[in-house]
Structures are given as structure tokens and as C-alpha cells.
N, C-alpha and C positions, 0 to 999 in steps of 0.2 A: 288156434289159440291166439288171442290178441295180446298186445303189450299189457293191457290192463288186467288180463287174466293171469299173468305170471305171478308167482309168489313174490312178496315184497323184497325178499333178500336177493332174488335173482335179477331185479331191475338194474342195480348199479353195475353189474357185470356186463350187461348188454352194451353199456357205453364204453367199457374197456375193450370190447372185441374189435372195433375198428382201429383203435389205437395200437393194439397188439399186432394186427395184420399189417398196419403201416410200418411199424418198427421191424417186423420180420422181413418186409420187402427191402428195407434199407440195410440189411445185415452185410457184413464184410464178405468179399468174394472168397471162393474156396481157397484153402491154403496152397494148393499146387499152383494156382494162378498168381497168388501173392509171391510165392517163391520164384516164379519165372520172372515177374516184374522186378523183384529185388535183384536177381542175378543179372538181368540186363542193365539195371542202373549201376551195379557195382562194376560190371565190365566196361561200361561207358566212362565211369570215373577213372578206372585204371588206365584206359587208353588215353584219356585226356592228361593224366599226370605222368605217363611214361614218356621217356625221351623218344625222339624220332627213330625210325628203323635205321639199321645200318646202311640201307640203300640210300637213305636221305642224307646221310652224313658223308662228308668228304673223308676219304681214307687217308690216313696219315702214314707216310713212308717211314720205315725204321731209320734211325740215324745212320748216316753214311760213315763208313770207316775205311781203313786202308786194307782190310782183310779180303782176300779173294780165294775162297775154298775150292774153286774149280781147278786151281793150279795144283792141288795136292790130293785129288780124288784117287789117284793111283795108289795111295797108301793103304786103302781098304784091303784087308786080307793079310797085311804084313804084320810081323811082330813089332810091338811098340818098344822103343828104347829112347833114352834121353837124347841121344844123337839124332835119331829119327825125328823127334819132336822139335829139336833146334833147327834142323834142316827144313822141316815143314813150316815152321814159323817164318823162316827167311823166305822160302818159296812163295808162301801165301801173302807175304808183306804184312804180317800181323805184328802188333806190338806185344801181345801177351798170348800164352798158350795155356789152355786148361784141359787136363786129361780127365775124362769122365768114366769112372769105373762103375760096374753094376752095384746098386745100392747107395751110391754117393748122393749126399744131399747137395743140391745146387740151387743157385738163385736163378730167377727167370728173366732178369733184365737183359736187354739186347745191348751189347757193346760191340760196335762195328769194327773195332780194332783187335778183337780177341778171336783166336782160333780154338775151337772146341774139337778135341780128338776123343772120340768114343771108343772104348776098348771093352772086350768081354773079360770073363774071369781068367782067361789064359793070356791076357795082355795082347790079344790080336785086335788090330784096328777094325772096327765095324762101321765107323762113320766119321766124316770130317765136315764141319760146318763152321761158319763164322757166327759170332754173336756172343 
């Protein structure tokens, strides 16, 4: 059957067939490929915007203070009293003493002149550190 033998209504659709095939060839890539490319682009953008790794940064030493907790480690296991705390403060060379009991709310800043004495529920010293 030749082009001239097709019914008159079918002839215009023959011209649309190549255009339809051409548009189908230019369609978007599959969604999983698009998702992979999007994920890679987002990861690259996050890496570019993120600060350098900790390994690239100079580490900053905590502030130096007069406290030396190594001098009072022998207190661990002893019952805490105010007298013991005063003696520990003097022995460690600390300006302040903070007693930390279970469930106490504490701040996390480092104060190099403060001695922290951690006690359990029975007021037995469980740890001694500066800060």
C-alpha cells in the first residue's frame, strides 16, 4: 500500500509519527538515575558548605587554671564532708569546689580553677576532676 492509497484522514498522522519518535528519544532519564544525580549534587553542595574536618582544624587547648586534680585522686571511695572538700580544694590548688551529685543540673563550661568532686547517692566520692 503506497502513501497515495492511504485514506485521506490517515495522511496527516504519518507526518506526526517521526516527530513523536523524536520526542520519545529525548525523554527524561529514568527516575532512579535522576535521584542518584540529585543525591550526588546535594552531597557535593553539603561538603562544599560544611566546615573543614576536625583533623584540618587546630585543636584548641582548654583554658589553663590552677587546679591539679591528680593531687586529690586518693579521695575516690571516701565519704564526702565539707572538711574533705576544703582540704581537696587546698591540695588541688583550686579556687572553687563544685560537688556533683546524681541528678544535679550542671553547666558544661570548663573553668580551669574549679575542682569538681563527683559523689554518689550515699555521698561517697566517685570522681575528682578539674573544670
